[in-house]
C-alpha positions, 0 to 999 in steps of 0.5 A: 479660626486661627489661621494657617498657612501651609502643609500639616498631617495630623494622625486621627483615630479608625476606631479599629482594634484588636480584640487581645484575650489575657492569661487565666491563670490558675489559681490555688487557695491554701498552704503553702511550705513559705519555711523554704522561702518566703515566709512573708508570702502571706494572703498576697497573690503570687505569679509563678510562671516558672520552677525558678518562682515556684523555687524563689516563693515556695521552694521549688515544685516538687510536692511536700506532702500536706501543702497543698500549693505544692502538690499544685505546682508539682501537677502543673511544672513537673506533670503538666509543664504547664502555668502560670499559676497564681498562688494564695498561702494563707498559711500564717507561722504566727497560727499553723506553726508549732513545737516539736522537742526531737530527743538522742538525735547523733550527726552522721558526718557532721549532718543531722536530717530532720525529718519532719515538713515545715520546719521553720530554719530559724526556730532551730534549738540545738542542745546537749543531751550529756551534762558536763561533769562538776566544774567542766564548761559544756562545748559549744554547738558549732556552726551550722548551715541548713539545707532542704531534700525533696521530700522538704525534710531539713538539713542540718550541716556542723563545720565540725563532728559533734558525738553528743546526742543532741536535742533539737527543738523545732518550731515547723508549720503545719497545715493540718491547722488550717481550717475552711475559715482560712481560705474564706477569708476576710477583709479586716474592718481597721486596716482593709488588708484581705485574708484567704478569698476575699484576694482573688480580688487583687489579682487583676490589678497585680499581674493584669491576669484573669483569676480562670479557675479556681481551687482548694485542693484538700478543702472544698469537700466544707459546703460553708467555702465551697458556696462561698469561693463558688460565688467569689468565682463568678463576680471577681472585681465586684463581677467584672471577672467570672471564673468557675472554681473546680472541687472534690468530692471527700476522700472518704466516699466510696462509689455507692455515694458518691451522689447521696453525697452530692445531693446531700450537700447541693453540691450543685452549681454551673460554675462548678467540676465537681472530681469524683476519686483521687488519682495516683502516681507512684508514691504520690497521691493527688486531688483530681480537681487539681490534675483538672485544673492543670488539663485546662491549663493545657488545653488553653494553651492549646487552643491559643488561651480560647477554652472551647474544649472539653477535659474528658478522654485527656491523659489525667497522668496517673496511674490508678483512683482511690478512695480513702477508707474511713476506717482504716484510713487506706488509698482503697484502688477505685475500678471504674468501667464506662458504664459506673463513670456513666452514672457519675456522669448522669449526675454532673460530676467528673471521675476518671477511668483506665482506657486502652491509651492509660486513664483518663478524664472522663466527663463533660458537665457542670455540677448543675447537671443531673436528672430533674436539673436545668437542661440549659447549655451554657450552664450544664456543659464545660466548655461551653460554660468557659466559653461564655465566661471567656467571651463576658472576659474578653470583651469586659478587658477591650473595651474599658477604655470606652466607659466615659468616651462621647458616643455617637453613632460611628462609636457605637457602629465601631465598637459593633464592627469589632466585637463582629471582627473577634469573633468570625476570627473565633469561627475561621479557627474553628473555636465557635461555631458562629456569631453576631453582633447587633446594636438594636433599636428595642435595646436602646430606647430614645430615654436610655440613650439620652442617659447614657445607657447602650446595649449591645447583643451579642450571640455566638455558638460553641462548637458541640462536644462529641459525648455520644458517638454511635456508628451503625454495622450493617452487613448488607447482600448490596456487594455481593451482588456487585461482586457476582452480577447477580 
């Protein structure tokens, strides 16, 4: 033993830890107007926390028609005032673009507006339509700069007046060329480069946040995509993190066919919220999945990051819901009363209805809920599914550093007590009813412990949602007896 003389002070670990909850952003996958922002944002997770970042990467927070990532940023920042949002753009100008030639354009005040979205500034070719007389040279096109308006249309500003009619060739992004297969994505066998849904696995390593929910507005009616997306979000990073998706029934589905569509397409999963109808606000038509995702993000913020609430009966930020008539291609109003919406809810479909307080979301159940379906509580209630995922994710992130440490009984007990302390704090904040953590002998036989396998048992109770409230009112004579002393 080393000889020592004198006083020394050493730091030692107490074994106590404070449990931290990470941000759980909405993850939206699809098409973005990268022509207005950063053209390199292809198959990369981009964390957007404010309007400045949205402008830098995707041109802003206006709802540029046809781009579902713009729709999500508009809904999050303009309607609900929430963040963060993770955007995965799969639209690639090399594959999802086209060239259009526009003739007989006249500049006004040395400016031309091209009323097309997705125009790539570097892909513009301008020529005069009037040829020069024989022996004369055609005047060169004046120098110009470009800018985008709120609709995503590009303005061409010439440095001097130009009076000749112009022919302008533009290369423009076309989000309609993005297919479900682009959203599904793949891992390149040679480069290991990830595309589409595979990029979700890069979110935690890049930003240290856990996907809270996944949406792909305009695409999740595709059976293969929805199924693969479901599996991906409940198995992020090889099963380390768990999350849900929010999907939409096709916009051309009439009310009477919604339940039939769900059953025929097997849209039945506990990690899925299934929505019917599209929301309208002014001239904006929005997917209900986008609106619900932003409400869940708002609810997280109100509850300090804990997803203990339901989206039902919360303001939907819309003025009506609609479906698209397949024959006329026009949007038609859907006026659901509470009884009609209740039938959808009974079959695990969330919608929106008009109440005295305006339009609200209506439905507390996941798509696994339906007559004859599962009755497992954690699988049929939206808040219960999200809470058990939240607890699993929080336990995982806060105990990752315990892996491969020596595990004496003192550490086993410290892990148990730290978990109990954290869960007790959730109880005191009325985010759960109660919980207990145990390290039980039956779960930890000697041969398992000797081989480094340790199991803690955690039980908790979520706070129920008041879905069905009844007030029984009786006209009683007892008050008359009291007043008249009968």
